[in-house]
LUMKE-515534 format. One record per residue (C-alpha): residue in one letter; x, y, z. Coordinates in steps of 0.2 Angstrom, whole numbers, plus 2048, in hexadecimal, padded with zeros to 3 digits. Example, Ala and Ser with C-alpha at 12.3 -4.5 7.8 and 13.67 -1.06 7.14 Angstrom:
2
a83E7EA827 s8447FB824 
//
This chain:
755
x800800800 x8078117FB x80A81D80A x80082C80C x80783B802 x80E84A80B x80785A805 x81086B805 x80787B800 x8128897FB x80E89C7F9 x82089F7F3 x82D8947EA x83D8987F5 x83D8887FF x83587D7F1 x8468757ED x8488707FF x837868800 x83885F7F0 x8488567F6 x83D84C802 x8308477F4 x8238537FA x8158587EE x81886B7EC x80B8777E5 x8058897E7 x7F988D7F5 x7EC89B7F8 x7EA8A3809 x7DC8A380F x7DA891808 x7D787F80C x7E186F807 x7D48677FC x7D28777F2 x7E487A7EF x7E68677EA x7D88697DD x7E08797D5 x7F186F7D5 x7E98617CB x7EC8557DA x7DA8527DF x7C98557D8 x7C58677D4 x7B38667D9 x7B285D7EA x7A08607EC x79B8567DC x7958447DD x79F8397E8 x7AF8457E6 x7B084A7F8 x7B28387FE x7C28377F3 x7CA8457FE x7CA83B80E x7DB833808 x7E384480D x7DC84481F x7ED83D826 x7F884981C x804856822 x80586781A x812874819 x810886814 x81F891810 x8208A380C x82E8AF809 x82A8C180D x8328D2810 x82F8DC81F x8368EA82A x8418E2837 x83C8EE844 x8328FD849 x837908857 x82B906866 x8208F985D x81E8E685D x81C8DB84F x80E8CE84F x80B8BF844 x7F88BE843 x7F08AD83D x7DD8AF83D x7DA89D839 x7E688E839 x7DE87D837 x7E4877843 x7F486E84A x802879844 x81487E848 x81888F843 x82A89483E x8308A683A x8428A6833 x844894839 x83F89884B x83088F853 x82589D859 x81589385D x80D88285D x7FA88485A x7EC87885C x7DC88285A x7D3885849 x7C6890850 x7CF89F857 x7DB8AC851 x7ED8AB856 x7F98BA859 x80B8B685B x8188C3861 x8268C2855 x82F8D2859 x8428D0856 x8408C284A x83D8CB83A x84A8D082D x8498D981C x8458C7814 x83C8BA81E x8358A881D x8258A3825 x824890826 x81488782D x813874830 x80186E832 x7FF85D839 x7F0852835 x7E2854842 x7DC84283F x7ED83C846 x7EF849854 x7DD84585B x7E383385E x7F083986A x7E283E876 x7D9831882 x7C782D880 x7BC82288B x7AA81B88B x7A482B893 x7A8835884 x79A835878 x79983B865 x791837855 x79982884E x7A4831841 x7A983F84E x7B283785D x7C383E856 x7BC84F857 x7B985086A x7CA85586F x7CE85F85F x7C987285E x7C487184D x7B2874845 x7A886484A x79F86383A x7AF85F831 x7AF84D837 x79F84A82E x78D84F833 x77C84D82D x77D85E825 x78F85E81F x79B853817 x7AB84B81F x7B885881A x7C6858827 x7D086481D x7DF86E823 x7E787F81E x7E7892822 x7D5895820 x7D58A7825 x7E18B5821 x7F38B6828 x7FC8C782A x80A8D1834 x8048DF83F x80E8EC848 x8078F2858 x80D8FF864 x8178F9873 x80B90387E x7FA8FF878 x7E88FB87B x7E68E987F x7D48E6882 x7C48F1880 x7B28EB884 x7A48F7884 x7938F3889 x7828FB88F x77D8F88A1 x76C8FF8A0 x76190A894 x752916895 x74991D887 x75692A884 x76592688D x772918890 x77E91389E x78E90D896 x79D90389D x7AE902894 x7BA8F589A x7CC8F8895 x7DD8EF897 x7ED8F7891 x7FD8EE88C x80F8F488E x80A904897 x81390C8A6 x8079188AE x8169218B7 x81D9268A6 x8109348A1 x7FE9388A2 x7F492A89A x7E292D894 x7D592488A x7CC93087E x7BB92887A x7AF92E86C x79F926866 x79592D858 x784928851 x77B935847 x778944853 x77C93A862 x78E93C868 x797937878 x7A893B87E x7B393788D x7C593A891 x7CA9338A2 x7DB9328A9 x7E09208AC x7E491B8BD x7E89098B9 x7ED8FE8AA x7DB8F68AB x7CA8FB8B1 x7B89008AE x7B39128A7 x7A19158AA x7979238A2 x78692889D x78092D88B x771939889 x768939879 x76C927876 x76891E866 x76490C86C x7678FD861 x7588F285E x7558E1856 x74E8E0845 x73C8E5844 x73C8EF855 x7468FE850 x756904848 x7668FB84B x76F90A850 x782909851 x78F915858 x7A0917850 x7AB91685F x7BD91C85F x7C891986E x7D992186E x7E791E87B x7F092E87F x800931888 x80394488D x7F6948880 x7FE93E872 x7F593086A x7FF91F86B x7F1913866 x7DF912861 x7D190685E x7C1909854 x7B18FE854 x79E900854 x7938FF863 x7818FC865 x779903875 x76D8F587B x76A8EA88A x7668D7888 x75F8CA894 x7598B8892 x74B8B489E x7498A18A0 x7448938AB x74C8828AB x73C8788A8 x72A87B8A4 x7228768B5 x71286C8B8 x70787B8B7 x70E87F8A6 x71988D8AB x72A8908A2 x73389E89A x7408A188D x7408B2886 x74C8BF881 x74B8D1886 x7538E087D x7538F1885 x7468EB891 x73A8E5884 x7368D3880 x73B8CD86E x7328BF865 x7408B685C x73F8B184A x74F8A9845 x75989D83C x768891840 x778896838 x783887832 x793886829 x793891819 x79F885811 x7A7875815 x7B787D811 x7B888C81C x7C4897812 x7B589A806 x7A98A0814 x7AE8B2811 x7A88B27FF x7978AB804 x7948B5813 x78C8C580C x77F8BB801 x77A8B0810 x7788BF81B x76D8C780E x7628B880E x7618B8821 x75B8CA820 x74F8C7811 x7458BA81B x7428C582A x74D8BD837 x7518C6847 x75D8B984E x7698AD848 x77089E852 x78289A84E x782887850 x78F87F85A x79587384D x79C882843 x7AB88E844 x7A989E84C x7A48AB83F x7AE8BA839 x7AE8CC83F x7A48D082F x7968C4833 x7948CD844 x7958DE83C x7878DA830 x77C8D383E x7808E3847 x77A8EE838 x76A8E4835 x7648E2847 x7668CF847 x7698C7858 x7778BA859 x7758AA864 x7878A4865 x78B891869 x79C88D86E x7A4881861 x79E870869 x790865863 x788855866 x79584D871 x79A84A883 x7AB853882 x7BA85088C x7BB85689E x7CE8568A2 x7D88658A6 x7E1866895 x7D186788C x7C9873898 x7D887E896 x7D787E883 x7C5883884 x7C8891890 x7D5898884 x7C9897876 x7BA89E87F x7C58AD885 x7CB8B0873 x7B98AF86B x7B18BA879 x7BE8C7877 x7BC8C7864 x7A98C9863 x7A38D0873 x7A28E286D x7948DE860 x7838E4864 x77C8D585B x7838C8867 x7758C3872 x7798B387B x7878A787D x78389487E x78F887884 x78B87A876 x77F87286A x775863871 x78385D87C x77885C88C x76C851882 x77A84787A x77D83E88B x76B83788A x76D832877 x77E82A87B x77681E887 x77B827897 x76B82E89E x77282D8B0 x7818388AC x77C84A8B2 x7808578A4 x7828648B2 x79285B8B7 x79A8618A6 x7A886D8AC x7AA87489B x79987C89A x79587E8AC x7A68848B3 x7B28898A5 x7A7893899 x79D89C8A6 x7AD8A18AF x7B58A889F x7A58B189A x7A38B98AC x7B58C08AA x7B58C4897 x7A38C8893 x7988CA8A3 x78A8D4899 x7828C6890 x7788B7895 x77F8A5894 x776895891 x780885895 x77987B887 x76B87A87A x76087387F x765875891 x76286789D x7648708AE x7648688BF x7518698C0 x74F8618AF x75B8538B3 x75284F8C3 x74184F8BA x7448468AA x7328488A5 x73285B8A6 x731865896 x73F872892 x73A88388D x74788487F x747874874 x74D86D864 x73D86785C x74185A84F x731850853 x72D841848 x735849839 x72584382F x71584C82D x71885E834 x70885E83E x70C84E846 x70984D85A x71C85085D x71A861855 x70886685A x70A86086C x71B868870 x71B87387F x72B87C87B x72B88F87E x739891872 x740886864 x752889860 x75287B853 x743875848 x744870836 x73E866827 x74685F818 x744866806 x74C8617F6 x75686E7EC x7518737DA x7548677CC x7608747C5 x76B8747D5 x76A8617D7 x77285F7C5 x78186A7CC x78685C7D8 x77E84C7D3 x7858427C4 x7798407B5 x77782E7B7 x77382F7CA x76583D7C9 x7578307C9 x7518247D0 x7558267E2 x75D8237EE x76F81F7E8 x7808227EF x7828347E9 x7718397F0 x775830801 x786839802 x77E84A7FF x77084680B x77C847815 x78383681A x79583B81A x79E82A819 x79881F80A x79580D80F x792812821 x780815826 x781825830 x77282F829 x76D82481A x75A82781E x758838818 x753836806 x74782980B x740835818 x73D84280B x733836801 x729831810 x726844814 x71F846802 x714836805 x70E83D815 x70784D80D x7038477FB x7018347FD x70C8317EE x71D82C7E9 x7268387DD x7298307CB x73683D7C6 x7448487CC x7398577C7 x72A8517D1 x73584C7E0 x73D85D7E1 x72D8677DF x72285D7EB x73085C7F8 x73286F7F8 x71F8717FA x720865809 x72E86F811 x72688080E x71687A816 x71F873825 x72B882828 x71C88E825 x712884832 x72088483F x72389783E x71089B83E x70D88F84D x71A898858 x7148A9852 x7028A6855 x7058A1867 x7108B086A x7168B387C x7108A1880 x71E89D874 x72C8AA873 x7368A5863 x73B899856 x74D89684E x74988B83F x756880837 x75D88682C x761894820 x76E88E813 x77887F80F x78B87E811 x78D871803 x78186A7F6 x77585F7FE x763859802 x760861813 x75586C81E x75C87C817 x75088880E x75E88F802 x76A8827FA x77D8847F8 x77B88D7E7 x77089A7EF x7608937E6 x7518967F2 x7458887F6 x73388C7F7 x73488C80A x73F89B80A x7328A6802 x72489F80E x72F8A281D x7328B4817 x7208B6816 x71C8AE827 x7298B9830 x7238CA82A x7208D6838 x70D8D4836 x7068C3831 x6F58BB831 x6F48A9836 x6E689B836 x6EC893846 x6ED880847 x6E1879855 x6E086885C x6D885B850 x6C885A85A x6C686D85B x6B7873850 x6BF88484C x6CF88C846 x6D489C84E x6DA8AA843 x6E78B684A x6F18C5845 x7038C484B x70B8D584D x71D8D6852 x71F8E9851 x71F8F585F x70F8FE859 x6FD8F9856 x6F88F6843 x6E78F983B x6E48E9830 x6D78E4823 x6D78D2820 x6CD8C5816 x6CD8B2815 x6C58A8807 x6C3895803 x6CC8907F3 x6C08817F1 x6B088B7F3 x6B689C7ED x6AD8A47FC x6B38B0809 x6B38A881A x6BA8B5825 x6BD8C8823 x6BF8D882D x6C88E7833 x6D28E6844 x6E08EF84D x6EE8E284F x6F58E6860 x7078EA862 x7138DC865 x7068CF868 x6F98C3860 x6E88CA85C x6D98BF859 x6D08C2849 x6C28B484A x6BF8A2847 x6BD896838 x6B2887839 x6BC877837 x6B686882E x6C1859832 x6BD850821 x6BF85F815 x6CE86480C x6D0876807 x6DD884806 x6D989580D x6E08A5804 x6E48B2811 x6E78C480C x6E98D4816 x6ED8E7814 x6F58F2821 x702900822 x7108F481F x7088EF80E x6FF8E0807 x7018CF80E x6FB8BE809 x6FD8AC80F x6F389C80E x6ED88E81A x6EC87B814 x6DC87581D x6D8863820 x6E2853822 x6EE84B816 x6F184380A x6ED8517FD x6ED84F7EB x6FD8577E4 x6F585E7D4 x6E78667DE x6F286D7EB x6FD8757DE x6EE87D7D6 x6E88837E7 x6F888C7EA x6F78957DA x6E589A7DE x6E98A07EF x6F58AD7E9 x6EE8BF7E7 x6E58C07D6 x6E68AD7D4 x6D48AA7D5 
//
């Protein structure tokens, strides 16, 4: 058997001869980049890893070493300044050499690394980076039966690398390696601002009480008069401060009159102050920082369980007001993260277009870029941030705890100044994973990572925000009472008919995950499935892209068959062509996602939010995403966008034995809205309910009732007019199965002017 090849990526040819002596494959590299992408460009691997079965051919490179070399010119020194080598993303175990001197050993893909290389630079320099394979490094760490993970993911537990890269039900197995974010040299003053954190302690209608935390590096307060000159500008609202510093760290508290508050989408303007903080010595500027700041407070009011009386709580408060959450889960933008940046703006535009006021950054992902948070700040989108742990019982030893602490401090310091950042969450589904792993007696509250390490770090680094240990969180009360319902849940139900009891009977106040499969368009499918594998289904390519990440191993092989069953549940038919499968699957997904959003909205304040799964795919696949990898919107996207408008009229689902449907107007704005509405039956053509009403601010207003006939099938066309414009929707009445051709005709006739 031939040995695994050794791979070298070069950005410059200076050391090429040296590497070639050892039989190393040498080729140009792009930074930011990933191993597999560079291999394809060099003709050493497939050029399109996402087509057909191609991604599986790249598993051969999981045990490869990589070297990057770069010859560069630089100033050898600057008076009074330090040189830092900044590596924003290194995947993942790497030795860093500058001019043949080892300057760092790295082992975390998820955080930026800043290395002081003062005194090492020359007019001409060599950067040499050796990346060791994560697959082999992981096996140096001990695992025991108390560690739990999905079958393909045990190697991920000790490794600080995006969990999804080991293979997930929404992402391929693509371990990868490389310099996936930029690398640069920065010169910084020896005496400089080390840390700044600005937050709002409290607000009134026209003022804010602010606190600035500062820490200085390299400053001797006995050598001059040090001050911080602080200025913030948002339109005609300006604040300034210039205190003398009595220590190299501390809090500066001040009030801002005429404050322009930051509000989430739909509740007001996302006002941002341009803030400049200058460090002065004897009146002379020696360092400065610039950032944007949103004045707002945020709280999460929650209980551990829903008690026997039905009392439970999970609600976000911004500036003292409750906010009903309409959000989506944010998963990897690309399986190869060097391409995230080029996909970000388009994905955020989709997030904005469909009316979300929150995005949950799922724990199987990387931590997003500064630009992601900047865009959320600007659009008034709240961010729920998981720490990068998912679906596992992670190590509890001192070494792992220390590595998580370093990571948490780095991430908290990087993103804490963003107004959009609303809540930290310890992980995704790790509390629940203990039960799924067959250890129901193991108390998740003994998890030192999420109960000790992370809250301690956040208490020190970002005390202004709420923290949730896990999602869903199984606290001491929930663990003691295993039958108790949790206020915040992941509602995956039966994954069959979307009105099945598991969905209808759920008592969750807040759903942080809920979703339903939908097939991409035929045009998109042809971009990643071979022509001879398009139909019939399932087959190996469809299964791989379903996603079951390791061919021949049944990890998630059920998903194509599940989609067929979901079509059968609603339409009572088996699709006979690819075109029919795609069309009917999208209709089923759209009905399901619309129903989920409307069900939560129609019970507003009994329920407090829904974060559906999910917005866009990170590779071409058959999934719950409502936009595919190629940015082609599925039908569900448009229906979610309609259902998440600030004002929406809903025919609410009742118990099967209830004789009437309640009709409600859901108003998420902060003001009353005059509304004229009408509902007509598509089958009879008659108007069955109409009227004029004031939709009360930030609540649900009853509009009336519609008689329910349990045997009849119909579609109701819903239209309304208000100051926000014209709105329309529909309600599919009766029990399935529905004739597919009749259903599609009803959809057309339910549109305005479609009679």
